[in-house]
N, C-alpha and C positions, 0 to 999 in steps of 0.2 A: 712208494717207498723212498726215504730222503737217505741219499747216501753220502758220508762224508769222504773225502780225499783228500789226503794230508800228503805232505813230502813232494810237493809240485815243483818242478823247475818254474825259477820266477818267469822266465819267458812263455810258459805253457798259455794258449788262448782258450776261450769259450768253445770255439769251434772245433779245436783239436780234441777237447775232451768228452765233446759231442758225441764226434767219430769215432773214440775209442769205444764209448760205453755203447752206441748204436750196434758194435758188432754181437751183442748179446741179447739185446731188445730195445724196445722203443724208449725215446730219451724224451721227458716231457720237459724240462728244463736244467740249464749249466748256472751255478752261479759262482764266480771267482771272487775271493773275497779280497778286496783293495786296500790299500793303506789310503786313509783320507786325505792325506796331504799330496803326496806325490802320484798316486795312483797305480803305483807299482803293485803286483800280484805280492798278497803275503804268504804265498805258497801253500795254501788250500784252499777249499770250496767245497761246493755240495752238488750232487746230481740228482734228479727225481725221475724216478721211472715209476710209469702208471702200474706196472704187473709186481707185485712181489715176488714171485719165482724169477723173474729176469732180475729183479735187484740182489737177490739171494746170489742166484749167478755171477753176476758182475762181482760180488764181494769176493766169491769163491777163484774167480778167473783173476783178477787184477790185483788183489791185496798181496803184498809183498813183488808184485811183479814190475820190473825194470821200465820205465816208460820216460825218454826224453833225458837218459841219464841218470835217473831218480829211481829209488825203489818205492813205491807206491803203499800208502796206507789207504785202504778201503775198508769201511764197515759201515753198519748202520747209524745213521746219525741219531746221535738221543737229543731229546728237548733240551730248549736252551736254558742254562741254569739262570736264573734272576740274579744279578750282580747287586752287590749295597751301591744303593745310590742315593738322590736326595730321598726319595720315598721311605728307604730303609732307616733313615736318621730319625733320632728321637725328637721329639716337636718341644716346643717352649723355652721358656727362659733364657734369653739371650744377652741380658745385661740389663745395664741401667737404662733411666727413661733419656738420657740428653744424647746418646748417641755417640758418647765417648769425647764431645764436647764440653769445654768448661766455659761457662759465661763468664763474662769480665765485669768486674764490679766498679771497675774505676772510672 
């Protein structure tokens, strides 16, 4: 079961989150989402637990619980929504055949 964990302190590390969730069951993986530019935590992440019962227990135990000075949001992660990107843009007609440059006739 994949869990979303939000409202984390920016100083929280994966090992701390793993230790917290391990109190209710086996933790398969922990992934904190980080800013690409700075590497700093963005304040949320995902915890995977192989046992769905332990995942539900983690939601009940840790949702709205204070951890490192912040009140956590913990729930079952939803599948990632598809964002609009290059593949969602309509294809075709982009302009004239000269690439925006004019030929000189002089």
